[in-house]
Every structure is written in structure tokens, then in C-alpha cells.
C-alpha positions in Angstrom: 0.1 -0.1 0.3 1.1 3.4 -0.8 1.4 6.0 2.1 0.5 9.5 1.6 3.4 12.2 2.1 3.6 13.5 5.8 2.2 17.0 6.0 3.2 19.7 9.3 0.2 19.9 12.0 0.7 23.9 11.5 1.4 25.6 8.0 4.4 27.8 9.4 6.1 24.7 11.3 9.7 24.1 10.5 10.4 21.4 11.7 10.0 17.6 10.7 11.0 14.7 10.8 12.8 13.9 7.5 10.4 11.9 5.3 12.3 9.3 4.3 13.3 8.3 8.0 9.6 9.0 9.1 8.1 6.6 6.7 10.7 3.8 7.7 9.8 4.1 10.9 5.9 3.9 10.2 6.6 1.1 7.7 8.5 -0.9 10.4 6.5 -0.4 13.6 2.7 0.6 12.6 0.1 -1.9 11.4 -2.0 -0.5 8.2 -2.9 -3.0 6.6 -6.3 -3.3 5.5 -6.7 0.3 6.7 -7.0 2.9 4.0 -4.5 5.6 5.1 -5.8 9.4 4.0 -3.1 11.6 5.9 0.0 11.4 7.9 0.5 14.1 10.0 3.7 15.5 12.0 3.2 17.8 14.6 6.5 19.0 16.3 6.0 20.2 20.0 8.9 21.5 21.6 13.3 20.3 21.5 15.5 20.1 24.6 18.9 19.4 23.5 19.5 17.1 20.4 15.9 15.7 20.9 12.8 16.7 19.5 9.2 15.9 20.3 6.9 15.4 17.9 2.8 13.7 17.4 2.6 11.6 15.1 -1.3 11.5 13.6 -2.0 8.6 10.9 -5.5 9.1 9.9 -7.9 6.7 8.5 -11.2 6.9 6.6 -14.1 5.9 8.0 -17.6 5.0 7.6 -19.7 6.0 10.7 -22.6 3.6 9.8 -20.1 0.9 8.3 -21.7 1.1 4.6 -18.6 1.6 2.1 -21.2 2.4 -0.4 -21.8 5.3 1.6 -20.7 8.9 0.4 -20.5 10.4 3.6 -17.1 9.6 5.5 -14.8 10.9 7.9 -11.1 10.5 9.3 -10.1 9.0 12.3 -6.9 8.7 14.2 -7.7 5.6 16.7 -4.9 4.1 18.0 -2.7 5.3 15.3 -1.2 8.3 17.1 2.1 8.2 18.4 4.5 10.9 20.7 7.7 10.4 19.4 11.5 11.8 19.8 13.5 12.5 17.3 17.4 12.6 17.9 18.7 14.9 14.6 22.3 14.1 15.4 21.9 10.0 15.8 19.0 10.1 13.2 16.3 8.1 15.6 13.1 7.9 16.1 12.2 6.5 19.6 8.2 5.9 20.5 7.8 7.2 24.0 4.0 6.7 24.1 1.9 5.8 26.9 -0.9 3.5 27.1 -4.3 5.1 26.9 -5.5 5.9 30.4 -9.1 4.8 31.6 -11.2 6.8 33.9 -11.4 5.9 37.7 -14.8 4.1 38.3 -15.2 4.8 41.8 -18.9 4.5 43.2 -20.0 7.7 45.4 
């Protein structure tokens, strides 16, 4: 499957993970089988030293009613959102995504 090119989260954003390195990381670490990927967004958050923090969102075409013949579809991120550390000096990408948190179900 051919994936779309990554785009910056903000129009004036200058720092992005180099496309070839990011696409290599996505192909190795993200399960895209059976998904219709329509957009890849690289959002630069902040940097500290040589480490840059990025949020990677991979959008999938989604039909809310489950009817693929429908003309009405939307995008969803689902389980394909990552918090990445990119080291420019070493050209390495590290996944620092934490698990999804569930709200406490306390009875009052």
C-alpha cells in the first residue's frame, strides 16, 4: 500500500522528521494492513538539546455507519497516534507513547 506524504501540523511549522526516516519508521512499527490511510501529520511540539518531541497522527478513512457504499465518510486517528522523540544528531526515532488512560470508576 502506498502511504501519503507526511504534512506538518501547522502551516508555519519548520521542524519535521525527515520524510524518508519517518516513512521507514511507520512501515516498520505501524500496522496499516487493511486500513485506508488518507493523511499522515507530523506535529513538532518542542525540543530539548538534540531531542525533538513530535506527535505523529495517521488518519484513516472511516465510514460511521459501516457502509462503504455511502458517500459520507470521515477521518479518524484511532490507535494510530504516537508521541515520538527524534534525535537529529543520531537520526533515530524512539516511540515514547504511553498507554491509553481509563478514568477511575469509583462509586459515590
